VMD Tcl script that draws the C-alpha trace (Angstrom):
set ca {
  {25.23 11.77 11.21}
  {27.74 12.23 14.01}
  {27.73 9.80 16.97}
  {26.06 10.91 20.19}
  {28.22 12.89 22.62}
  {29.16 11.29 25.92}
  {27.85 14.42 27.63}
  {24.51 14.11 25.86}
  {23.50 10.45 26.18}
  {20.81 8.83 24.10}
  {17.66 7.44 25.68}
  {19.02 3.88 25.57}
  {22.36 4.93 27.04}
  {20.76 6.90 29.86}
  {18.60 3.89 30.82}
  {21.28 1.29 30.13}
  {18.86 -0.65 27.94}
  {21.58 -2.88 26.52}
  {22.17 -4.26 30.02}
  {18.59 -4.07 31.26}
  {17.09 -6.00 28.36}
  {19.71 -8.74 28.61}
  {18.62 -9.67 32.16}
  {15.58 -11.77 31.22}
  {17.36 -14.77 29.70}
  {16.57 -17.15 32.55}
  {19.14 -19.57 33.93}
  {22.67 -19.23 32.46}
  {22.79 -22.80 31.11}
  {19.10 -23.11 30.31}
  {17.17 -22.75 27.09}
  {15.59 -19.48 26.04}
  {12.59 -18.82 28.30}
  {9.10 -19.25 26.90}
  {6.72 -16.30 26.74}
  {5.17 -17.45 30.03}
  {8.52 -17.72 31.81}
  {9.65 -14.38 30.36}
  {6.43 -12.87 31.72}
  {7.15 -14.35 35.16}
  {10.74 -13.03 35.19}
  {9.83 -9.52 34.06}
  {7.01 -9.10 36.59}
  {9.31 -10.04 39.46}
  {12.18 -7.92 38.21}
  {9.83 -4.94 38.06}
  {8.82 -5.63 41.68}
  {12.48 -5.50 42.68}
  {13.02 -2.22 40.82}
  {10.07 -0.68 42.65}
  {11.42 -2.01 45.96}
  {14.71 -0.27 45.19}
  {12.95 3.08 44.85}
  {10.74 2.45 47.90}
  {13.84 1.81 50.03}
  {15.42 5.08 48.91}
  {12.24 7.05 49.63}
  {11.79 5.44 53.07}
  {15.36 6.21 54.08}
  {14.99 9.85 53.06}
  {11.80 10.12 55.14}
  {13.41 8.25 58.06}
  {16.49 10.47 58.04}
  {14.39 13.63 58.10}
  {12.20 12.43 60.99}
  {15.14 11.12 63.00}
  {16.87 14.50 63.23}
  {17.28 15.70 66.82}
  {15.17 18.72 65.91}
  {12.72 18.41 63.03}
  {11.82 21.79 61.47}
  {8.10 22.13 60.84}
  {8.75 23.03 57.21}
  {10.43 19.64 56.61}
  {7.32 17.60 57.49}
  {5.58 18.26 54.13}
  {8.69 16.89 52.40}
  {8.55 13.71 54.52}
  {4.87 13.36 53.67}
  {5.64 13.73 49.97}
  {8.24 10.93 50.04}
  {5.88 8.60 51.93}
  {3.01 9.44 49.61}
  {5.19 8.34 46.70}
  {5.85 5.06 48.52}
  {2.08 4.61 48.95}
  {1.48 5.19 45.24}
  {4.20 2.69 44.35}
  {2.73 0.00 46.62}
  {-0.72 0.73 45.25}
  {0.62 0.42 41.72}
  {2.45 -2.84 42.39}
  {-0.78 -4.44 43.58}
  {-1.99 -4.21 39.99}
  {0.97 -6.34 38.93}
  {-0.63 -9.31 40.67}
  {-3.45 -9.05 38.11}
  {-0.81 -9.26 35.38}
  {0.62 -12.35 37.09}
  {-2.83 -13.95 37.07}
  {-2.75 -14.08 33.28}
  {-0.36 -16.98 33.93}
  {-2.62 -20.02 34.25}
  {-1.77 -22.90 36.59}
  {-0.76 -25.10 33.66}
  {1.36 -22.31 32.18}
  {3.29 -21.98 35.44}
  {3.67 -25.71 36.05}
  {5.45 -26.01 32.71}
  {8.54 -24.27 34.13}
  {7.92 -24.06 37.91}
  {10.34 -26.85 38.85}
  {13.20 -24.86 37.28}
  {12.82 -22.33 40.09}
  {13.54 -24.68 43.01}
  {14.83 -23.55 45.50}
  {14.33 -19.94 44.32}
  {11.33 -18.21 45.90}
  {9.96 -14.74 46.50}
  {10.47 -15.67 50.16}
  {14.14 -14.90 49.45}
  {13.60 -11.33 48.20}
  {16.21 -9.58 50.33}
  {14.93 -6.17 49.25}
  {11.48 -7.01 50.63}
  {13.11 -8.10 53.91}
  {15.23 -4.94 53.87}
  {12.04 -2.92 53.39}
  {10.46 -4.61 56.42}
  {13.58 -3.90 58.50}
  {13.75 -0.24 57.46}
  {10.08 0.17 58.35}
  {10.64 -1.46 61.75}
  {8.95 -4.89 61.64}
  {9.48 -6.72 64.93}
  {11.50 -9.93 64.25}
  {9.11 -11.76 66.61}
  {6.38 -11.31 64.01}
  {8.44 -13.23 61.48}
  {9.10 -16.01 63.95}
  {5.35 -16.39 64.44}
  {4.78 -16.79 60.71}
  {5.21 -20.57 60.82}
  {8.25 -20.91 58.53}
  {11.03 -19.44 60.60}
  {12.87 -16.21 60.00}
  {13.32 -15.49 56.26}
  {16.40 -13.43 57.06}
  {18.14 -16.53 58.39}
  {16.99 -18.46 55.32}
  {18.59 -15.83 53.07}
  {21.81 -15.88 55.11}
  {21.97 -19.69 54.99}
  {21.45 -19.77 51.23}
  {23.79 -16.89 50.43}
  {27.06 -18.79 50.42}
  {29.94 -16.92 48.78}
  {28.32 -16.08 45.46}
  {28.35 -12.37 44.47}
  {24.57 -12.17 44.73}
  {24.55 -14.00 48.05}
  {27.25 -11.79 49.55}
  {25.31 -8.71 48.42}
  {22.11 -10.06 49.98}
  {23.85 -10.70 53.32}
  {25.51 -7.29 53.34}
  {22.28 -5.47 52.52}
  {20.47 -7.25 55.36}
  {23.36 -6.60 57.76}
  {23.48 -2.90 56.91}
  {19.71 -2.52 57.27}
  {19.73 -4.17 60.70}
  {22.37 -1.67 61.85}
  {20.24 1.34 60.84}
  {17.59 3.13 62.82}
  {14.19 2.16 61.44}
  {11.28 4.42 60.56}
  {9.09 3.18 63.44}
  {11.73 4.08 66.04}
  {12.46 7.44 64.40}
  {8.74 8.20 64.35}
  {8.40 7.27 68.02}
  {11.29 9.58 68.93}
  {9.63 12.39 66.98}
  {6.27 11.75 68.66}
  {7.98 11.72 72.06}
  {8.94 15.36 71.47}
  {5.35 16.39 70.62}
  {4.32 19.50 72.59}
  {1.33 18.39 74.72}
  {-0.82 21.15 76.17}
  {2.05 23.52 75.33}
  {4.65 21.44 77.18}
  {7.68 19.60 75.77}
  {9.70 16.77 77.35}
  {12.51 19.21 78.22}
  {10.19 21.40 80.34}
  {10.58 21.15 84.13}
  {6.84 20.61 84.68}
  {6.32 18.22 81.76}
  {5.70 15.16 83.96}
  {2.87 16.98 85.75}
  {1.44 18.24 82.46}
  {1.48 14.73 80.98}
  {-0.14 13.20 84.06}
  {-2.84 15.87 83.98}
  {-3.47 15.24 80.28}
  {-3.87 11.48 80.82}
  {-6.14 11.93 83.85}
  {-8.35 14.47 82.08}
  {-8.60 12.36 78.95}
  {-9.52 9.21 80.89}
  {-12.15 11.21 82.81}
  {-13.60 12.58 79.55}
  {-13.56 9.06 78.10}
  {-15.44 7.74 81.15}
  {-18.20 10.35 80.73}
  {-18.43 9.72 76.98}
  {-18.67 5.95 77.36}
  {-21.30 6.25 80.12}
  {-23.38 8.34 77.74}
  {-22.86 5.76 74.98}
  {-24.08 3.01 77.33}
  {-27.27 5.00 77.95}
  {-27.78 5.49 74.21}
  {-27.38 1.77 73.51}
  {-29.77 0.95 76.36}
  {-32.38 3.40 75.08}
  {-32.21 1.86 71.61}
  {-32.94 -1.56 73.08}
  {-30.30 -3.41 71.04}
  {-28.40 -4.20 74.23}
  {-29.11 -3.39 77.87}
  {-27.38 -0.39 79.39}
  {-25.70 -2.67 81.92}
  {-24.31 -4.98 79.22}
  {-23.20 -2.01 77.14}
  {-21.39 -0.55 80.14}
  {-19.53 -3.81 80.76}
  {-18.28 -3.83 77.17}
  {-17.46 -0.13 77.07}
  {-15.57 -0.35 80.36}
  {-13.08 -2.49 78.45}
  {-12.42 0.49 76.16}
  {-11.96 2.72 79.21}
  {-9.36 0.35 80.63}
  {-7.68 0.09 77.23}
  {-7.47 3.88 77.12}
  {-5.62 4.14 80.41}
  {-3.39 1.14 79.74}
  {-2.48 2.51 76.32}
  {-1.64 6.01 77.53}
  {0.37 4.74 80.51}
  {2.08 2.10 78.32}
  {1.51 -0.66 80.86}
  {2.35 -3.25 78.18}
  {5.89 -1.88 77.82}
  {8.91 -2.80 79.94}
  {9.31 -0.34 82.87}
  {12.62 1.02 81.56}
  {10.96 2.16 78.32}
  {7.47 2.86 79.65}
  {7.78 6.59 80.31}
  {9.13 7.34 76.85}
  {6.52 5.19 75.09}
  {3.76 6.70 77.21}
  {4.70 10.20 76.13}
  {4.96 9.17 72.47}
  {1.48 7.60 72.64}
  {0.10 10.75 74.26}
  {1.72 12.62 71.38}
  {-0.19 10.50 68.85}
  {-3.44 11.06 70.74}
  {-2.87 14.81 71.10}
  {-2.12 15.23 67.38}
  {-5.17 13.16 66.36}
  {-7.48 14.84 68.88}
  {-6.55 18.45 68.15}
  {-5.81 17.95 64.48}
  {-7.37 21.27 63.41}
  {-4.68 23.29 65.19}
  {-2.37 24.95 62.61}
  {0.82 23.56 64.16}
  {-0.59 20.02 64.15}
  {-2.02 19.96 60.62}
  {1.09 18.56 58.92}
  {2.05 16.19 61.78}
  {-1.45 14.73 61.58}
  {-1.06 14.35 57.78}
  {2.23 12.54 58.38}
  {0.58 10.07 60.77}
  {-2.20 9.52 58.28}
  {0.16 8.72 55.42}
  {2.02 6.21 57.63}
  {-1.31 4.47 58.32}
  {-2.03 4.58 54.57}
  {1.32 2.92 53.92}
  {0.77 0.11 56.39}
  {-2.77 -0.49 55.15}
  {-1.49 -0.72 51.58}
  {1.20 -3.21 52.63}
  {-1.50 -5.40 54.22}
  {-3.56 -5.15 51.02}
  {-0.45 -5.89 48.94}
  {0.17 -9.08 50.91}
  {-3.50 -10.03 50.73}
  {-3.53 -9.59 46.96}
  {-0.33 -11.65 46.73}
  {-1.84 -14.51 48.71}
  {-4.94 -14.70 46.55}
  {-2.86 -14.61 43.36}
  {-0.67 -17.46 44.60}
  {-3.69 -19.54 45.62}
  {-5.24 -18.99 42.20}
  {-2.11 -20.04 40.32}
  {-0.68 -22.88 42.46}
  {-3.39 -23.70 44.98}
  {-2.07 -24.74 48.40}
  {0.94 -26.73 47.31}
  {4.38 -26.31 48.89}
  {6.32 -23.21 47.85}
  {9.39 -23.56 45.62}
  {11.52 -22.33 48.53}
  {10.17 -25.03 50.85}
  {7.58 -22.93 52.68}
  {3.97 -23.99 53.16}
  {3.01 -21.67 50.33}
  {-0.36 -19.99 50.80}
  {-0.52 -20.99 54.49}
  {2.77 -19.17 55.15}
  {1.72 -16.11 53.15}
  {-1.58 -15.90 55.02}
  {0.32 -15.83 58.32}
  {2.11 -12.67 57.17}
  {-1.19 -10.80 56.91}
  {-0.98 -10.32 60.69}
  {2.18 -8.22 60.38}
  {1.72 -4.77 61.95}
  {4.46 -2.22 62.61}
  {2.84 1.07 63.59}
  {0.52 -0.44 66.18}
  {0.08 2.74 68.24}
  {-1.28 4.62 65.22}
  {-3.94 1.94 64.83}
  {-4.76 1.58 68.54}
  {-5.39 5.30 69.02}
  {-8.43 5.00 66.75}
  {-10.12 2.82 69.37}
  {-9.89 5.47 72.07}
  {-10.48 8.73 70.17}
  {-13.20 11.04 71.47}
  {-15.43 13.30 69.40}
  {-14.21 16.90 69.39}
  {-17.13 17.98 71.58}
  {-16.04 15.61 74.36}
  {-12.31 16.48 74.42}
  {-10.68 18.04 77.49}
  {-10.15 21.79 77.25}
  {-7.09 22.86 75.30}
  {-4.39 24.81 77.15}
  {-1.97 27.26 75.51}
  {-3.91 27.42 72.25}
  {-1.70 30.27 71.07}
  {1.30 27.88 71.13}
  {-0.27 25.94 68.27}
  {-0.82 28.90 66.00}
  {-3.88 30.69 67.33}
  {-3.74 34.35 68.19}
  {-4.27 35.18 71.86}
}
mol new
graphics top color blue
foreach p $ca { graphics top sphere $p radius 0.5 }
foreach p [lrange $ca 0 end-1] q [lrange $ca 1 end] { graphics top cylinder $p $q radius 0.2 }
display resetview
């Protein structure tokens, strides 16, 4: 039997199994890992392999959306890459169930060997957060400082440490998906008008005013419905619903954003609202699907973190993490992380189709005149 050709690799050569299967031996100077420790190592290595693929998929999607002009036919491709990311995150959540086959006593038998190693130091997870566009202020509010600084402090001059620092540095220098998506939304044609049109400011102001007016009428009707049902008085309902009305105007005018960036953010938010409101228009069908898959992705990340927290609590309780964090308390603080806040907020202010302002330039969006 002749040896395999270099141009026609075997299965094990193609996958590099000789190298891959030698990476679960534990610490270099330690004894051979037990079945429980081997289980722990493999589960976490698999997480890192999935993170590697997720990062590649996110960057492909980000690059496509960040083009100065995004062809309509490229949006389905972006959606496909993000859908794969969603499926990967969904799949990895099941790995926490595999981890839970490790009982507390099983883990305690080798846990001290890990110190100061911790999942807190996963630079690929931090890179993933950066590429998505997580605000660093959210990390600061987590109660254990910025994990990026922790990684940089621990890195030293080891090959792995230098790689970790370089990966973080490179990711911080890139445009993130949230910013690319906002730029794309900024260019959304609203009532047939784009940001380059001479009358776009007037069109945008008219859109906001008409939407707020339609929202006012809709909420007044809701207050009457609540009052008629007797669960709350019409007056009390109106007080509560007036908050939504104010939120609508503040959101669309981006009053929470610094003045220098307000106009751009306002138009991007109006773009989100326009796409969600008139989602049945042919030209908006794929953009709306893209926004939906981004929401899917963020929801799955929240569920991933939630599942992680409960697994950790089940296995180690509320003891201090091996990396020095507060363990479960720290992980629970990360459940508040949100990146694509505008895509979530718009759900609060959406109107039913019957209450929407009239659509102008319907033919622009794919209808025949």
